[in-house]
Phi, psi and omega in degrees: 000212183193175170254133182236162177237143169284166179300317177299322179293316180298317179297318181296314180294315181299317178296320180294317178297321178298313180292328179290328176088358178197168177127141178276332183165200183249129175271130173243124181214183177228155174220158176287124184186164172072181185278345179258350173120320184224149177225152179282149176233130175238134175203158179274145186247129175254334181221134177282145173267163181299328184262017181275143169250142180237132176240146178237128178218134182052034177079008181245136178274132174246123183250131182224132174285153186299326179295314180293326183301330178302327185264341187235008179302131181092000182287140172251128178261125180241157174238119186238149174239125178229104183063235180273351183264144174212151179172178181277143172241140182250117177259088187256115182287352184269353186289132173266328181196160178228154176284165182298327182274351178080010182272342182218166182214167175233153181240000000 
Protein backbone atom coordinates (compact mmCIF):
# COMPACT_ATOMS: atom_id res chain seq x y z
CA UNK A 1 0.00 0.00 0.00
CA UNK A 2 1.18 3.54 0.62
CA UNK A 3 0.76 6.71 2.61
CA UNK A 4 -1.37 9.34 0.88
CA UNK A 5 -2.21 13.01 1.31
CA UNK A 6 -5.41 14.85 0.59
CA UNK A 7 -5.02 17.94 -1.57
CA UNK A 8 -5.40 20.32 1.43
CA UNK A 9 -2.69 18.40 3.34
CA UNK A 10 -0.35 18.39 0.35
CA UNK A 11 -0.85 22.14 -0.17
CA UNK A 12 -0.17 22.86 3.50
CA UNK A 13 3.04 20.78 3.54
CA UNK A 14 4.25 22.18 0.20
CA UNK A 15 3.70 25.77 1.37
CA UNK A 16 5.51 25.09 4.64
CA UNK A 17 8.47 23.49 2.82
CA UNK A 18 8.60 26.45 0.42
CA UNK A 19 8.65 28.95 3.31
CA UNK A 20 11.20 26.81 5.15
CA UNK A 21 13.48 26.99 2.13
CA UNK A 22 14.68 23.39 2.27
CA UNK A 23 13.56 19.84 2.89
CA UNK A 24 12.89 16.60 1.04
CA UNK A 25 9.43 16.13 2.47
CA UNK A 26 7.42 15.26 5.56
CA UNK A 27 8.23 12.37 7.90
CA UNK A 28 5.25 10.50 9.28
CA UNK A 29 6.05 8.05 12.05
CA UNK A 30 4.83 6.63 15.32
CA UNK A 31 6.21 6.49 18.84
CA UNK A 32 5.13 4.75 22.01
CA UNK A 33 3.03 7.25 23.92
CA UNK A 34 -0.32 8.09 25.44
CA UNK A 35 -2.96 5.97 27.08
CA UNK A 36 -3.66 3.83 23.98
CA UNK A 37 -0.06 2.98 23.17
CA UNK A 38 1.06 4.87 20.06
CA UNK A 39 1.12 8.47 18.85
CA UNK A 40 1.89 10.03 15.48
CA UNK A 41 5.08 11.99 14.86
CA UNK A 42 5.42 14.59 12.09
CA UNK A 43 8.65 16.33 11.18
CA UNK A 44 10.34 17.74 8.12
CA UNK A 45 13.11 15.69 6.52
CA UNK A 46 16.35 17.06 5.11
CA UNK A 47 18.24 13.73 4.83
CA UNK A 48 16.90 10.21 4.26
CA UNK A 49 17.83 7.39 6.65
CA UNK A 50 18.75 3.90 5.44
CA UNK A 51 15.45 2.41 6.64
CA UNK A 52 13.19 5.09 5.11
CA UNK A 53 10.49 4.45 2.54
CA UNK A 54 9.36 7.41 0.44
CA UNK A 55 5.93 7.92 -1.10
CA UNK A 56 4.94 10.84 -3.31
CA UNK A 57 1.40 12.17 -3.51
CA UNK A 58 0.22 15.48 -5.01
CA UNK A 59 3.89 16.33 -5.61
CA UNK A 60 4.84 16.02 -1.91
CA UNK A 61 7.19 13.38 -0.50
CA UNK A 62 6.08 11.46 2.58
CA UNK A 63 8.92 9.64 4.33
CA UNK A 64 8.23 6.73 6.70
CA UNK A 65 10.68 4.46 8.51
CA UNK A 66 10.03 0.75 8.00
CA UNK A 67 9.10 0.13 11.66
CA UNK A 68 6.42 2.85 11.63
CA UNK A 69 5.11 1.68 8.26
CA UNK A 70 3.86 -1.53 9.91
CA UNK A 71 1.38 0.56 11.95
CA UNK A 72 0.41 3.25 9.44
CA UNK A 73 0.47 1.60 6.00
CA UNK A 74 -2.59 2.78 4.08
CA UNK A 75 -2.98 5.97 6.12
CA UNK A 76 -4.36 9.11 4.50
CA UNK A 77 -3.14 12.39 5.98
CA UNK A 78 -5.63 15.26 5.78
CA UNK A 79 -5.41 18.90 6.86
CA UNK A 80 -8.64 20.33 8.23
CA UNK A 81 -9.82 23.70 9.45
CA UNK A 82 -12.75 23.87 11.88
CA UNK A 83 -13.51 27.36 13.12
CA UNK A 84 -10.34 28.74 14.68
CA UNK A 85 -8.71 25.30 14.89
CA UNK A 86 -6.68 23.66 12.18
CA UNK A 87 -4.46 20.62 12.03
CA UNK A 88 -3.68 17.25 10.55
CA UNK A 89 -6.08 14.31 10.74
CA UNK A 90 -4.88 10.75 10.30
CA UNK A 91 -7.23 8.33 8.55
CA UNK A 92 -5.48 5.09 9.52
CA UNK A 93 -7.24 1.84 8.51
CA UNK A 94 -5.09 -0.18 10.96
CA UNK A 95 -6.45 1.37 14.17
CA UNK A 96 -8.23 -0.89 16.66
CA UNK A 97 -8.93 1.86 19.19
CA UNK A 98 -8.18 5.45 20.18
CA UNK A 99 -7.96 7.23 23.51
CA UNK A 100 -10.68 9.69 24.50
CA UNK A 101 -8.54 12.75 23.84
CA UNK A 102 -7.54 11.54 20.36
CA UNK A 103 -3.80 11.83 21.03
CA UNK A 104 -2.95 8.12 20.82
CA UNK A 105 -4.12 4.91 19.21
CA UNK A 106 -3.72 1.15 19.31
CA UNK A 107 -3.29 -1.34 16.48
